[in-house]
N, CA, C, O and CB atoms as a CASP TS submission, in Angstrom:
PFRMAT TS
TARGET T0000
AUTHOR 0000-0000-0000
METHOD Language model
MODEL 1
PARENT N/A
ATOM      1  N   MET     1       6.448  27.297 -21.983  1.00  0.00           N
ATOM      2  CA  MET     1       5.410  28.063 -21.920  1.00  0.00           C
ATOM      3  C   MET     1       3.820  27.486 -21.566  1.00  0.00           C
ATOM      4  O   MET     1       3.446  26.386 -21.973  1.00  0.00           O
ATOM      5  CB  MET     1       5.502  28.654 -23.133  1.00  0.00           C
ATOM      6  N   GLY     2       3.046  28.291 -20.842  1.00  0.00           N
ATOM      7  CA  GLY     2       1.775  27.560 -20.848  1.00  0.00           C
ATOM      8  C   GLY     2       1.119  28.097 -21.696  1.00  0.00           C
ATOM      9  O   GLY     2       1.559  29.010 -22.396  1.00  0.00           O
ATOM     10  N   GLY     3      -0.208  27.558 -21.792  1.00  0.00           N
ATOM     11  CA  GLY     3      -1.418  28.242 -22.546  1.00  0.00           C
ATOM     12  C   GLY     3      -2.382  27.645 -22.677  1.00  0.00           C
ATOM     13  O   GLY     3      -2.190  26.520 -23.139  1.00  0.00           O
ATOM     14  N   LEU     4      -3.792  27.998 -22.385  1.00  0.00           N
ATOM     15  CA  LEU     4      -4.979  27.354 -22.810  1.00  0.00           C
ATOM     16  C   LEU     4      -5.123  26.288 -23.546  1.00  0.00           C
ATOM     17  O   LEU     4      -4.817  26.497 -24.720  1.00  0.00           O
ATOM     18  CB  LEU     4      -5.588  28.037 -23.337  1.00  0.00           C
ATOM     19  N   GLY     5      -5.561  24.941 -23.256  1.00  0.00           N
ATOM     20  CA  GLY     5      -5.607  23.928 -24.011  1.00  0.00           C
ATOM     21  C   GLY     5      -4.490  23.621 -24.681  1.00  0.00           C
ATOM     22  O   GLY     5      -4.616  22.981 -25.725  1.00  0.00           O
ATOM     23  N   LYS     6      -3.052  24.045 -24.184  1.00  0.00           N
ATOM     24  CA  LYS     6      -1.831  23.568 -24.974  1.00  0.00           C
ATOM     25  C   LYS     6      -1.228  22.386 -24.371  1.00  0.00           C
ATOM     26  O   LYS     6      -0.973  22.244 -23.175  1.00  0.00           O
ATOM     27  CB  LYS     6      -0.754  24.642 -25.075  1.00  0.00           C
ATOM     28  N   PRO     7      -0.986  21.400 -25.482  1.00  0.00           N
ATOM     29  CA  PRO     7      -0.637  20.146 -25.082  1.00  0.00           C
ATOM     30  C   PRO     7       0.666  20.035 -24.014  1.00  0.00           C
ATOM     31  O   PRO     7       1.555  20.886 -23.953  1.00  0.00           O
ATOM     32  CB  PRO     7      -0.389  19.408 -26.363  1.00  0.00           C
ATOM     33  N   GLY     8       0.623  19.220 -23.460  1.00  0.00           N
ATOM     34  CA  GLY     8       2.320  18.883 -22.930  1.00  0.00           C
ATOM     35  C   GLY     8       2.433  20.113 -21.507  1.00  0.00           C
ATOM     36  O   GLY     8       3.522  20.300 -20.964  1.00  0.00           O
ATOM     37  N   THR     9       1.439  20.699 -21.149  1.00  0.00           N
ATOM     38  CA  THR     9       1.227  21.854 -19.983  1.00  0.00           C
ATOM     39  C   THR     9       1.220  21.003 -18.699  1.00  0.00           C
ATOM     40  O   THR     9       0.724  19.876 -18.685  1.00  0.00           O
ATOM     41  CB  THR     9      -0.333  22.817 -20.124  1.00  0.00           C
ATOM     42  N   PHE    10       1.634  21.422 -17.914  1.00  0.00           N
ATOM     43  CA  PHE    10       1.163  20.759 -16.477  1.00  0.00           C
ATOM     44  C   PHE    10      -0.620  20.767 -16.137  1.00  0.00           C
ATOM     45  O   PHE    10      -1.175  19.876 -15.494  1.00  0.00           O
ATOM     46  CB  PHE    10       1.996  21.778 -15.154  1.00  0.00           C
ATOM     47  N   ILE    11      -1.224  21.804 -16.645  1.00  0.00           N
ATOM     48  CA  ILE    11      -2.487  21.753 -16.137  1.00  0.00           C
ATOM     49  C   ILE    11      -3.012  20.815 -16.823  1.00  0.00           C
ATOM     50  O   ILE    11      -3.713  20.011 -16.208  1.00  0.00           O
ATOM     51  CB  ILE    11      -3.218  22.892 -16.153  1.00  0.00           C
ATOM     52  N   GLU    12      -2.825  20.642 -18.308  1.00  0.00           N
ATOM     53  CA  GLU    12      -3.258  19.767 -19.049  1.00  0.00           C
ATOM     54  C   GLU    12      -2.942  18.084 -18.700  1.00  0.00           C
ATOM     55  O   GLU    12      -3.640  17.185 -19.168  1.00  0.00           O
ATOM     56  CB  GLU    12      -2.770  20.228 -20.243  1.00  0.00           C
ATOM     57  N   PHE    13      -1.971  17.891 -17.953  1.00  0.00           N
ATOM     58  CA  PHE    13      -1.192  16.981 -17.474  1.00  0.00           C
ATOM     59  C   PHE    13      -2.598  16.641 -16.365  1.00  0.00           C
ATOM     60  O   PHE    13      -3.337  15.680 -16.580  1.00  0.00           O
ATOM     61  CB  PHE    13       0.503  17.544 -16.901  1.00  0.00           C
ATOM     62  N   THR    14      -2.757  17.375 -15.453  1.00  0.00           N
ATOM     63  CA  THR    14      -3.623  17.351 -14.324  1.00  0.00           C
ATOM     64  C   THR    14      -5.047  17.112 -14.589  1.00  0.00           C
ATOM     65  O   THR    14      -5.827  16.553 -13.818  1.00  0.00           O
ATOM     66  CB  THR    14      -3.505  18.536 -13.641  1.00  0.00           C
ATOM     67  N   LYS    15      -5.325  17.610 -15.806  1.00  0.00           N
ATOM     68  CA  LYS    15      -6.713  17.442 -16.347  1.00  0.00           C
ATOM     69  C   LYS    15      -6.900  16.108 -16.849  1.00  0.00           C
ATOM     70  O   LYS    15      -8.056  15.686 -16.889  1.00  0.00           O
ATOM     71  CB  LYS    15      -7.029  18.416 -17.443  1.00  0.00           C
ATOM     72  N   ARG    16      -5.919  15.341 -17.256  1.00  0.00           N
ATOM     73  CA  ARG    16      -6.316  14.144 -17.833  1.00  0.00           C
ATOM     74  C   ARG    16      -6.309  13.159 -16.434  1.00  0.00           C
ATOM     75  O   ARG    16      -7.045  12.196 -16.221  1.00  0.00           O
ATOM     76  CB  ARG    16      -5.240  13.675 -19.150  1.00  0.00           C
ATOM     77  N   LEU    17      -5.282  13.689 -15.586  1.00  0.00           N
ATOM     78  CA  LEU    17      -5.453  12.798 -14.108  1.00  0.00           C
ATOM     79  C   LEU    17      -7.164  12.736 -13.814  1.00  0.00           C
ATOM     80  O   LEU    17      -7.856  11.723 -13.709  1.00  0.00           O
ATOM     81  CB  LEU    17      -4.526  13.769 -12.544  1.00  0.00           C
ATOM     82  N   ILE    18      -7.577  14.134 -13.724  1.00  0.00           N
ATOM     83  CA  ILE    18      -9.079  14.092 -13.622  1.00  0.00           C
ATOM     84  C   ILE    18     -10.163  13.052 -14.093  1.00  0.00           C
ATOM     85  O   ILE    18     -11.087  12.440 -13.558  1.00  0.00           O
ATOM     86  CB  ILE    18      -9.419  15.108 -14.193  1.00  0.00           C
ATOM     87  N   ASP    19      -9.549  13.155 -15.490  1.00  0.00           N
ATOM     88  CA  ASP    19     -10.434  12.305 -16.398  1.00  0.00           C
ATOM     89  C   ASP    19     -10.383  10.756 -15.772  1.00  0.00           C
ATOM     90  O   ASP    19     -11.373  10.156 -15.355  1.00  0.00           O
ATOM     91  CB  ASP    19      -9.834  12.364 -18.078  1.00  0.00           C
ATOM     92  N   GLU    20      -8.816  10.161 -15.799  1.00  0.00           N
ATOM     93  CA  GLU    20      -8.760   8.839 -15.363  1.00  0.00           C
ATOM     94  C   GLU    20      -9.370   8.611 -13.858  1.00  0.00           C
ATOM     95  O   GLU    20      -9.922   7.556 -13.545  1.00  0.00           O
ATOM     96  CB  GLU    20      -7.298   8.414 -15.451  1.00  0.00           C
ATOM     97  N   LEU    21      -9.228   9.585 -13.065  1.00  0.00           N
ATOM     98  CA  LEU    21      -9.840   9.559 -11.526  1.00  0.00           C
ATOM     99  C   LEU    21     -11.488   9.318 -11.743  1.00  0.00           C
ATOM    100  O   LEU    21     -12.024   8.648 -10.861  1.00  0.00           O
ATOM    101  CB  LEU    21      -9.514  11.229 -10.594  1.00  0.00           C
ATOM    102  N   ASN    22     -12.134   9.685 -12.568  1.00  0.00           N
ATOM    103  CA  ASN    22     -13.396   9.476 -12.589  1.00  0.00           C
ATOM    104  C   ASN    22     -13.736   8.455 -14.016  1.00  0.00           C
ATOM    105  O   ASN    22     -14.918   8.470 -14.362  1.00  0.00           O
ATOM    106  CB  ASN    22     -14.091  10.955 -12.540  1.00  0.00           C
ATOM    107  N   MET    23     -13.025   7.803 -14.640  1.00  0.00           N
ATOM    108  CA  MET    23     -12.836   6.921 -15.771  1.00  0.00           C
ATOM    109  C   MET    23     -14.250   6.175 -15.173  1.00  0.00           C
ATOM    110  O   MET    23     -14.805   6.029 -16.262  1.00  0.00           O
ATOM    111  CB  MET    23     -11.166   5.958 -15.928  1.00  0.00           C
ATOM    112  N   PHE    24     -14.926   5.774 -14.480  1.00  0.00           N
ATOM    113  CA  PHE    24     -15.954   4.919 -14.203  1.00  0.00           C
ATOM    114  C   PHE    24     -17.222   5.800 -14.683  1.00  0.00           C
ATOM    115  O   PHE    24     -18.308   5.220 -14.701  1.00  0.00           O
ATOM    116  CB  PHE    24     -15.950   4.450 -12.627  1.00  0.00           C
ATOM    117  N   SER    25     -17.165   7.181 -15.081  1.00  0.00           N
ATOM    118  CA  SER    25     -18.353   7.897 -15.050  1.00  0.00           C
ATOM    119  C   SER    25     -18.508   8.047 -16.579  1.00  0.00           C
ATOM    120  O   SER    25     -19.613   8.334 -17.041  1.00  0.00           O
ATOM    121  CB  SER    25     -18.304   9.285 -14.168  1.00  0.00           C
ATOM    122  N   THR    26     -17.414   7.856 -17.398  1.00  0.00           N
ATOM    123  CA  THR    26     -17.362   8.491 -18.250  1.00  0.00           C
ATOM    124  C   THR    26     -18.219   7.608 -19.656  1.00  0.00           C
ATOM    125  O   THR    26     -18.260   7.848 -20.863  1.00  0.00           O
ATOM    126  CB  THR    26     -15.911   8.862 -18.263  1.00  0.00           C
ATOM    127  N   GLY    27     -18.853   6.480 -18.767  1.00  0.00           N
ATOM    128  CA  GLY    27     -19.634   5.308 -19.936  1.00  0.00           C
ATOM    129  C   GLY    27     -19.072   4.503 -20.878  1.00  0.00           C
ATOM    130  O   GLY    27     -19.747   3.765 -21.595  1.00  0.00           O
ATOM    131  N   GLY    28     -17.334   4.629 -20.956  1.00  0.00           N
ATOM    132  CA  GLY    28     -16.692   3.429 -21.609  1.00  0.00           C
ATOM    133  C   GLY    28     -15.850   4.372 -22.602  1.00  0.00           C
ATOM    134  O   GLY    28     -15.063   3.855 -23.395  1.00  0.00           O
ATOM    135  N   ALA    29     -16.005   5.569 -22.554  1.00  0.00           N
ATOM    136  CA  ALA    29     -15.275   6.434 -23.222  1.00  0.00           C
ATOM    137  C   ALA    29     -13.600   6.187 -22.744  1.00  0.00           C
ATOM    138  O   ALA    29     -12.795   6.276 -23.670  1.00  0.00           O
ATOM    139  CB  ALA    29     -15.911   7.915 -22.911  1.00  0.00           C
ATOM    140  N   LEU    30     -13.271   6.009 -21.933  1.00  0.00           N
ATOM    141  CA  LEU    30     -11.660   5.878 -21.403  1.00  0.00           C
ATOM    142  C   LEU    30     -11.759   4.318 -20.834  1.00  0.00           C
ATOM    143  O   LEU    30     -12.782   3.713 -20.513  1.00  0.00           O
ATOM    144  CB  LEU    30     -11.130   7.212 -19.939  1.00  0.00           C
ATOM    145  N   THR    31     -10.322   3.833 -20.805  1.00  0.00           N
ATOM    146  CA  THR    31     -10.277   2.276 -20.176  1.00  0.00           C
ATOM    147  C   THR    31      -9.636   3.060 -19.113  1.00  0.00           C
ATOM    148  O   THR    31      -9.351   4.244 -18.934  1.00  0.00           O
ATOM    149  CB  THR    31      -9.346   0.761 -20.995  1.00  0.00           C
ATOM    150  N   THR    32      -9.499   1.772 -18.372  1.00  0.00           N
ATOM    151  CA  THR    32      -8.434   1.830 -17.061  1.00  0.00           C
ATOM    152  C   THR    32      -7.571   1.824 -16.957  1.00  0.00           C
ATOM    153  O   THR    32      -7.054   0.922 -17.617  1.00  0.00           O
ATOM    154  CB  THR    32      -8.305   1.272 -16.341  1.00  0.00           C
ATOM    155  N   THR    33      -6.587   2.660 -16.158  1.00  0.00           N
ATOM    156  CA  THR    33      -5.247   2.796 -16.119  1.00  0.00           C
ATOM    157  C   THR    33      -4.393   2.705 -14.748  1.00  0.00           C
ATOM    158  O   THR    33      -4.944   2.418 -13.685  1.00  0.00           O
ATOM    159  CB  THR    33      -5.058   3.973 -16.699  1.00  0.00           C
ATOM    160  N   TYR    34      -3.439   2.888 -14.817  1.00  0.00           N
ATOM    161  CA  TYR    34      -2.584   2.649 -13.174  1.00  0.00           C
ATOM    162  C   TYR    34      -3.356   3.672 -12.308  1.00  0.00           C
ATOM    163  O   TYR    34      -3.743   3.434 -11.164  1.00  0.00           O
ATOM    164  CB  TYR    34      -0.580   3.130 -13.112  1.00  0.00           C
ATOM    165  N   ASN    35      -3.510   4.641 -12.860  1.00  0.00           N
ATOM    166  CA  ASN    35      -3.945   6.079 -12.028  1.00  0.00           C
ATOM    167  C   ASN    35      -5.373   5.500 -11.198  1.00  0.00           C
ATOM    168  O   ASN    35      -5.621   5.427  -9.994  1.00  0.00           O
ATOM    169  CB  ASN    35      -4.397   7.691 -13.347  1.00  0.00           C
ATOM    170  N   THR    36      -6.205   5.119 -12.458  1.00  0.00           N
ATOM    171  CA  THR    36      -7.597   4.573 -12.314  1.00  0.00           C
ATOM    172  C   THR    36      -7.631   3.754 -10.796  1.00  0.00           C
ATOM    173  O   THR    36      -8.342   4.050  -9.836  1.00  0.00           O
ATOM    174  CB  THR    36      -7.957   3.477 -13.706  1.00  0.00           C
ATOM    175  N   ILE    37      -6.785   2.803 -10.876  1.00  0.00           N
ATOM    176  CA  ILE    37      -6.997   1.910  -9.963  1.00  0.00           C
ATOM    177  C   ILE    37      -6.067   2.327  -8.466  1.00  0.00           C
ATOM    178  O   ILE    37      -6.208   1.692  -7.421  1.00  0.00           O
ATOM    179  CB  ILE    37      -6.620   0.499 -10.685  1.00  0.00           C
ATOM    180  N   HIS    38      -5.454   3.093  -8.566  1.00  0.00           N
ATOM    181  CA  HIS    38      -4.343   3.664  -7.288  1.00  0.00           C
ATOM    182  C   HIS    38      -4.613   5.195  -6.677  1.00  0.00           C
ATOM    183  O   HIS    38      -4.001   5.610  -5.693  1.00  0.00           O
ATOM    184  CB  HIS    38      -2.630   3.756  -7.972  1.00  0.00           C
ATOM    185  N   MET    39      -5.810   6.129  -7.539  1.00  0.00           N
ATOM    186  CA  MET    39      -5.573   7.011  -7.150  1.00  0.00           C
ATOM    187  C   MET    39      -7.033   7.465  -6.239  1.00  0.00           C
ATOM    188  O   MET    39      -8.134   7.589  -6.777  1.00  0.00           O
ATOM    189  CB  MET    39      -5.014   7.723  -8.235  1.00  0.00           C
ATOM    190  N   GLY    40      -6.769   7.676  -4.759  1.00  0.00           N
ATOM    191  CA  GLY    40      -7.957   8.117  -4.186  1.00  0.00           C
ATOM    192  C   GLY    40      -8.528   9.665  -4.603  1.00  0.00           C
ATOM    193  O   GLY    40      -9.714   9.948  -4.773  1.00  0.00           O
ATOM    194  N   GLY    41      -7.905  10.165  -4.668  1.00  0.00           N
ATOM    195  CA  GLY    41      -8.442  11.625  -5.200  1.00  0.00           C
ATOM    196  C   GLY    41      -7.221  12.725  -5.598  1.00  0.00           C
ATOM    197  O   GLY    41      -6.018  12.478  -5.510  1.00  0.00           O
ATOM    198  N   ILE    42      -7.767  13.901  -6.021  1.00  0.00           N
ATOM    199  CA  ILE    42      -6.908  15.062  -6.344  1.00  0.00           C
ATOM    200  C   ILE    42      -7.336  16.107  -5.809  1.00  0.00           C
ATOM    201  O   ILE    42      -8.556  16.256  -5.745  1.00  0.00           O
ATOM    202  CB  ILE    42      -6.747  15.344  -7.629  1.00  0.00           C
ATOM    203  N   HIS    43      -6.491  17.072  -5.303  1.00  0.00           N
ATOM    204  CA  HIS    43      -6.561  18.052  -4.457  1.00  0.00           C
ATOM    205  C   HIS    43      -5.975  19.347  -5.101  1.00  0.00           C
ATOM    206  O   HIS    43      -4.745  19.303  -5.118  1.00  0.00           O
ATOM    207  CB  HIS    43      -5.912  17.645  -3.239  1.00  0.00           C
ATOM    208  N   PHE    44      -6.447  20.376  -5.584  1.00  0.00           N
ATOM    209  CA  PHE    44      -5.888  21.752  -6.050  1.00  0.00           C
ATOM    210  C   PHE    44      -6.050  22.493  -5.032  1.00  0.00           C
ATOM    211  O   PHE    44      -7.025  22.565  -4.284  1.00  0.00           O
ATOM    212  CB  PHE    44      -6.499  22.420  -7.236  1.00  0.00           C
ATOM    213  N   TYR    45      -4.591  23.325  -4.998  1.00  0.00           N
ATOM    214  CA  TYR    45      -4.363  24.497  -3.839  1.00  0.00           C
ATOM    215  C   TYR    45      -3.895  25.575  -4.909  1.00  0.00           C
ATOM    216  O   TYR    45      -3.855  25.452  -6.133  1.00  0.00           O
ATOM    217  CB  TYR    45      -3.029  24.122  -2.425  1.00  0.00           C
ATOM    218  N   THR    46      -3.588  26.542  -4.206  1.00  0.00           N
ATOM    219  CA  THR    46      -2.893  27.607  -4.697  1.00  0.00           C
ATOM    220  C   THR    46      -1.292  27.105  -4.987  1.00  0.00           C
ATOM    221  O   THR    46      -0.518  26.857  -4.063  1.00  0.00           O
ATOM    222  CB  THR    46      -3.041  28.823  -3.623  1.00  0.00           C
ATOM    223  N   TYR    47      -0.994  27.019  -6.157  1.00  0.00           N
ATOM    224  CA  TYR    47       0.402  26.809  -6.404  1.00  0.00           C
ATOM    225  C   TYR    47       0.900  25.547  -6.274  1.00  0.00           C
ATOM    226  O   TYR    47       2.078  25.299  -6.531  1.00  0.00           O
ATOM    227  CB  TYR    47       1.122  27.549  -5.648  1.00  0.00           C
ATOM    228  N   ILE    48      -0.171  24.412  -5.761  1.00  0.00           N
ATOM    229  CA  ILE    48      -0.031  22.990  -5.324  1.00  0.00           C
ATOM    230  C   ILE    48      -1.217  22.083  -6.184  1.00  0.00           C
ATOM    231  O   ILE    48      -2.310  22.478  -6.590  1.00  0.00           O
ATOM    232  CB  ILE    48      -0.255  22.904  -3.554  1.00  0.00           C
ATOM    233  N   VAL    49      -0.650  20.853  -6.299  1.00  0.00           N
ATOM    234  CA  VAL    49      -1.848  19.693  -6.498  1.00  0.00           C
ATOM    235  C   VAL    49      -1.062  18.511  -5.909  1.00  0.00           C
ATOM    236  O   VAL    49       0.119  18.180  -6.018  1.00  0.00           O
ATOM    237  CB  VAL    49      -2.419  19.352  -8.285  1.00  0.00           C
ATOM    238  N   VAL    50      -2.207  17.935  -5.185  1.00  0.00           N
ATOM    239  CA  VAL    50      -1.592  16.820  -4.341  1.00  0.00           C
ATOM    240  C   VAL    50      -2.501  15.890  -4.703  1.00  0.00           C
ATOM    241  O   VAL    50      -3.715  16.090  -4.666  1.00  0.00           O
ATOM    242  CB  VAL    50      -1.445  17.007  -2.742  1.00  0.00           C
ATOM    243  N   VAL    51      -1.838  14.587  -5.156  1.00  0.00           N
ATOM    244  CA  VAL    51      -2.414  13.625  -5.674  1.00  0.00           C
ATOM    245  C   VAL    51      -2.491  12.504  -4.451  1.00  0.00           C
ATOM    246  O   VAL    51      -1.505  12.115  -3.826  1.00  0.00           O
ATOM    247  CB  VAL    51      -1.677  13.251  -6.963  1.00  0.00           C
ATOM    248  N   GLU    52      -3.872  12.056  -4.231  1.00  0.00           N
ATOM    249  CA  GLU    52      -3.953  11.148  -2.987  1.00  0.00           C
ATOM    250  C   GLU    52      -4.062   9.669  -3.603  1.00  0.00           C
ATOM    251  O   GLU    52      -4.909   9.193  -4.359  1.00  0.00           O
ATOM    252  CB  GLU    52      -5.339  11.541  -1.959  1.00  0.00           C
ATOM    253  N   LYS    53      -2.741   9.017  -2.933  1.00  0.00           N
ATOM    254  CA  LYS    53      -2.877   7.533  -3.195  1.00  0.00           C
ATOM    255  C   LYS    53      -4.209   6.489  -2.507  1.00  0.00           C
ATOM    256  O   LYS    53      -4.423   6.593  -1.300  1.00  0.00           O
ATOM    257  CB  LYS    53      -1.480   6.998  -2.645  1.00  0.00           C
ATOM    258  N   LYS    54      -4.878   5.717  -3.167  1.00  0.00           N
ATOM    259  CA  LYS    54      -5.878   4.825  -2.717  1.00  0.00           C
ATOM    260  C   LYS    54      -5.449   4.184  -1.702  1.00  0.00           C
ATOM    261  O   LYS    54      -4.286   3.809  -1.846  1.00  0.00           O
ATOM    262  CB  LYS    54      -6.319   3.962  -3.606  1.00  0.00           C
ATOM    263  N   GLN    55      -6.153   3.777  -0.274  1.00  0.00           N
ATOM    264  CA  GLN    55      -5.522   2.649   0.478  1.00  0.00           C
ATOM    265  C   GLN    55      -5.714   1.447  -0.266  1.00  0.00           C
ATOM    266  O   GLN    55      -6.714   1.267  -0.961  1.00  0.00           O
ATOM    267  CB  GLN    55      -6.074   2.468   1.875  1.00  0.00           C
ATOM    268  N   ILE    56      -4.634   0.477  -0.123  1.00  0.00           N
ATOM    269  CA  ILE    56      -5.204  -0.646  -0.730  1.00  0.00           C
ATOM    270  C   ILE    56      -5.481  -1.733   0.813  1.00  0.00           C
ATOM    271  O   ILE    56      -5.110  -1.713   1.986  1.00  0.00           O
ATOM    272  CB  ILE    56      -3.985  -1.307  -2.089  1.00  0.00           C
ATOM    273  N   PRO    57      -6.127  -2.384   0.160  1.00  0.00           N
ATOM    274  CA  PRO    57      -6.383  -3.231   2.046  1.00  0.00           C
ATOM    275  C   PRO    57      -5.395  -4.429   2.039  1.00  0.00           C
ATOM    276  O   PRO    57      -5.268  -5.228   1.111  1.00  0.00           O
ATOM    277  CB  PRO    57      -8.383  -4.148   2.453  1.00  0.00           C
ATOM    278  N   PHE    58      -4.796  -4.434   3.073  1.00  0.00           N
ATOM    279  CA  PHE    58      -3.935  -5.534   3.552  1.00  0.00           C
ATOM    280  C   PHE    58      -4.447  -6.558   3.595  1.00  0.00           C
ATOM    281  O   PHE    58      -5.408  -6.540   4.365  1.00  0.00           O
ATOM    282  CB  PHE    58      -3.428  -5.440   4.643  1.00  0.00           C
ATOM    283  N   ARG    59      -4.209  -7.858   2.946  1.00  0.00           N
ATOM    284  CA  ARG    59      -4.528  -9.048   3.380  1.00  0.00           C
ATOM    285  C   ARG    59      -3.416 -10.021   3.576  1.00  0.00           C
ATOM    286  O   ARG    59      -3.160 -10.790   2.650  1.00  0.00           O
ATOM    287  CB  ARG    59      -5.421  -9.515   2.568  1.00  0.00           C
ATOM    288  N   PRO    60      -2.883 -10.061   4.431  1.00  0.00           N
ATOM    289  CA  PRO    60      -1.809 -10.839   4.788  1.00  0.00           C
ATOM    290  C   PRO    60      -2.067 -12.502   4.835  1.00  0.00           C
ATOM    291  O   PRO    60      -1.083 -13.098   4.397  1.00  0.00           O
ATOM    292  CB  PRO    60      -1.385 -10.299   6.123  1.00  0.00           C
ATOM    293  N   PHE    61      -2.770 -13.074   5.112  1.00  0.00           N
ATOM    294  CA  PHE    61      -3.280 -14.356   5.061  1.00  0.00           C
ATOM    295  C   PHE    61      -3.472 -14.858   3.310  1.00  0.00           C
ATOM    296  O   PHE    61      -3.377 -15.966   2.783  1.00  0.00           O
ATOM    297  CB  PHE    61      -4.760 -14.298   5.973  1.00  0.00           C
ATOM    298  N   GLY    62      -3.753 -13.609   2.792  1.00  0.00           N
ATOM    299  CA  GLY    62      -4.109 -13.997   1.236  1.00  0.00           C
ATOM    300  C   GLY    62      -2.552 -14.540   0.361  1.00  0.00           C
ATOM    301  O   GLY    62      -2.544 -15.177  -0.692  1.00  0.00           O
ATOM    302  N   LEU    63      -1.726 -14.232   0.881  1.00  0.00           N
ATOM    303  CA  LEU    63      -0.422 -14.996   0.252  1.00  0.00           C
ATOM    304  C   LEU    63       0.311 -16.208   0.807  1.00  0.00           C
ATOM    305  O   LEU    63       1.304 -16.807   0.393  1.00  0.00           O
ATOM    306  CB  LEU    63       0.614 -14.084   0.189  1.00  0.00           C
ATOM    307  N   ARG    64      -0.413 -16.377   1.787  1.00  0.00           N
ATOM    308  CA  ARG    64      -0.066 -18.028   2.853  1.00  0.00           C
ATOM    309  C   ARG    64       0.065 -19.095   1.723  1.00  0.00           C
ATOM    310  O   ARG    64      -0.846 -19.390   0.949  1.00  0.00           O
ATOM    311  CB  ARG    64      -1.689 -18.699   4.160  1.00  0.00           C
ATOM    312  N   ILE    65       1.086 -19.535   1.728  1.00  0.00           N
ATOM    313  CA  ILE    65       1.020 -20.837   1.099  1.00  0.00           C
ATOM    314  C   ILE    65       1.458 -22.207   1.677  1.00  0.00           C
ATOM    315  O   ILE    65       2.644 -22.406   1.942  1.00  0.00           O
ATOM    316  CB  ILE    65       1.687 -20.697   0.044  1.00  0.00           C
ATOM    317  N   GLY    66       0.368 -23.294   1.904  1.00  0.00           N
ATOM    318  CA  GLY    66       1.071 -24.515   2.588  1.00  0.00           C
ATOM    319  C   GLY    66      -0.226 -24.639   3.622  1.00  0.00           C
ATOM    320  O   GLY    66      -1.286 -24.108   3.293  1.00  0.00           O
ATOM    321  N   LYS    67      -0.114 -25.331   4.837  1.00  0.00           N
ATOM    322  CA  LYS    67      -0.980 -25.645   5.963  1.00  0.00           C
ATOM    323  C   LYS    67      -0.559 -25.243   6.928  1.00  0.00           C
ATOM    324  O   LYS    67       0.667 -25.311   7.006  1.00  0.00           O
ATOM    325  CB  LYS    67      -1.260 -26.804   6.207  1.00  0.00           C
ATOM    326  N   THR    68      -1.139 -24.771   7.859  1.00  0.00           N
ATOM    327  CA  THR    68      -0.863 -24.486   9.436  1.00  0.00           C
ATOM    328  C   THR    68      -0.953 -25.633  10.131  1.00  0.00           C
ATOM    329  O   THR    68      -1.951 -26.348  10.045  1.00  0.00           O
ATOM    330  CB  THR    68      -1.826 -23.509  10.125  1.00  0.00           C
ATOM    331  N   THR    69       0.019 -25.907  10.845  1.00  0.00           N
ATOM    332  CA  THR    69      -0.129 -27.524  11.530  1.00  0.00           C
ATOM    333  C   THR    69       0.201 -27.133  13.007  1.00  0.00           C
ATOM    334  O   THR    69       0.775 -26.048  13.102  1.00  0.00           O
ATOM    335  CB  THR    69       1.156 -28.913  10.844  1.00  0.00           C
ATOM    336  N   THR    70      -0.042 -27.792  14.180  1.00  0.00           N
ATOM    337  CA  THR    70       0.478 -27.753  15.536  1.00  0.00           C
ATOM    338  C   THR    70       1.411 -28.899  15.655  1.00  0.00           C
ATOM    339  O   THR    70       1.660 -29.074  16.848  1.00  0.00           O
ATOM    340  CB  THR    70      -0.639 -27.813  16.610  1.00  0.00           C
ATOM    341  N   VAL    71       2.036 -29.761  14.884  1.00  0.00           N
ATOM    342  CA  VAL    71       2.390 -30.994  15.085  1.00  0.00           C
ATOM    343  C   VAL    71       3.502 -30.897  15.742  1.00  0.00           C
ATOM    344  O   VAL    71       3.889 -31.894  16.352  1.00  0.00           O
ATOM    345  CB  VAL    71       2.474 -31.742  14.024  1.00  0.00           C
ATOM    346  N   HIS    72       4.394 -29.502  15.782  1.00  0.00           N
ATOM    347  CA  HIS    72       5.466 -29.155  16.421  1.00  0.00           C
ATOM    348  C   HIS    72       5.400 -29.301  18.048  1.00  0.00           C
ATOM    349  O   HIS    72       6.304 -29.764  18.744  1.00  0.00           O
ATOM    350  CB  HIS    72       5.728 -27.838  15.982  1.00  0.00           C
ATOM    351  N   PHE    73       4.050 -28.775  18.539  1.00  0.00           N
ATOM    352  CA  PHE    73       3.803 -28.735  19.797  1.00  0.00           C
ATOM    353  C   PHE    73       3.059 -29.854  20.334  1.00  0.00           C
ATOM    354  O   PHE    73       2.416 -29.723  21.376  1.00  0.00           O
ATOM    355  CB  PHE    73       3.231 -27.639  20.041  1.00  0.00           C
ATOM    356  N   ALA    74       3.108 -31.101  19.606  1.00  0.00           N
ATOM    357  CA  ALA    74       2.111 -32.183  20.019  1.00  0.00           C
ATOM    358  C   ALA    74       2.706 -32.855  21.439  1.00  0.00           C
ATOM    359  O   ALA    74       2.041 -33.478  22.266  1.00  0.00           O
ATOM    360  CB  ALA    74       1.959 -33.403  18.721  1.00  0.00           C
ATOM    361  N   ASN    75       4.185 -32.546  21.496  1.00  0.00           N
ATOM    362  CA  ASN    75       5.121 -33.356  22.315  1.00  0.00           C
ATOM    363  C   ASN    75       5.034 -32.455  23.710  1.00  0.00           C
ATOM    364  O   ASN    75       5.290 -32.907  24.826  1.00  0.00           O
ATOM    365  CB  ASN    75       6.788 -33.501  21.575  1.00  0.00           C
ATOM    366  N   ALA    76       4.655 -31.203  23.450  1.00  0.00           N
ATOM    367  CA  ALA    76       4.788 -30.101  24.655  1.00  0.00           C
ATOM    368  C   ALA    76       3.940 -30.454  25.838  1.00  0.00           C
ATOM    369  O   ALA    76       4.395 -30.278  26.968  1.00  0.00           O
ATOM    370  CB  ALA    76       4.314 -28.596  24.183  1.00  0.00           C
ATOM    371  N   LEU    77       2.564 -31.009  25.631  1.00  0.00           N
ATOM    372  CA  LEU    77       2.081 -31.081  26.688  1.00  0.00           C
ATOM    373  C   LEU    77       2.234 -31.999  27.626  1.00  0.00           C
ATOM    374  O   LEU    77       1.629 -31.898  28.693  1.00  0.00           O
ATOM    375  CB  LEU    77       1.197 -30.983  26.516  1.00  0.00           C
TER
END
């Protein structure tokens, strides 16, 4: 059952998510968590809570290993 300020309730869980989302505004009172890095926002509606995942920039060339060469096409001309 629920209750005001009762640990283990869904509302207390979402309050913690709000704190983690705003961690940078706490002056060092909280540490960085997975949620701090990956949450973009929290939206509250009647009977539903939406946790928005942050868009992580896609860097396809950041993972490339090796050299790009055109040796294979040298004889094509």
